[in-house]
N, C-alpha and C positions, 0 to 999 in steps of 0.2 A: 071608561071612567077616568083614567089618568089623563087622557087628552082633554076631557072637559075641565079638569082641575088646572091644567096648564093654560087653558084659555081664560078661566075665571080668576086665577090668582092675580094677574096684573090689574084686572078691573077692580078687584077687591082692594088692592093696594092704593089705587087711584081714589076710590071712594073714601078710604081711611084718611088719605092725605087731605082731601077736600073737607072731610068732616072735622079733622083736627084743626084745620085752618079756621073753620067757622067757630069752633069752640074757643080758639085763641082770640079771635075777634070779639066774641061776646065777653070773655073774661076781661080783656083789655078795656073795652068800652064801658063795662059796667062796674069794674073794680078799680083798675089802675088809673084810668083817665080821671074820674071824679076825685079820687083820693089825693093824687098829686097834681091836679089841675093841668093835665096834659091833653093834647088833642086826641080826638078819636081816630081809630084806624078804619080804613075800608077793608074789604075782604082780601084784596090782593096784597095790601101792606101786611096784613096778618100772615098770609102765606109766605111772604118774603121774610118776615120776622122768624117764623117757624123754621124755614130753611137755613137762615143765618145762624140761629141758635144750634141747630143740629150740626152744622159744619163747625162752628166755633167750640161747642162744648162736648159734643158726643159723636161726631161723625155720623155715619149712617148705619151703624151696627145696632140692631134692635135687640132688646132683652137685657137682663141685668148682667149677664156674664158672657161677653162675646167669645171668650175662649173656654167656654164651659165643657165642651167635648174633650178638649185636651186635658183639662183638670180631672175629668172622670176617668179618662184612660190612665193618667198618671196614678190615680188612687187605686185602680184595679191592679196595676203592676207592682204596687208596694207590697212588701212582705208584712206579716202581722207585727213584727218588731218595729218596722219603719212607721206603720200606722200608729202604733202606741206612742212612739217618740214624737210624731207629728202632733197628735192630740195633746200630749203633755206640753209641748211648746206653745200651742195656742191657748191652753188653760193658763199658763204663766203670763202670756201677753194680756189676756182678758183680766186677770187679777190685778195686774199693774194699773190698768185703766180704771178699775173700780176704786182703787186706793187713792188715786189722784184727784 
């Protein structure tokens, strides 16, 4: 079973890449292009734009928290007192933002 997953995982990633490029092309050609009077993209230009944006803005780390495992491990190693202090600090930070 694991060997099958190792084989299909790269194929799934490639399909996702091609699918996202197609979605980017559709969105650009149907929303951005008419709104701002810009030229339309072909498929390969959309894929290039996707790659460029990933490199420029996000790298190739997927998911909201690339260092999520390290944060979970840090939380597990905290004592109850440290956790309480951490929560209080974040409550203070959030209250400051609400007041502004």
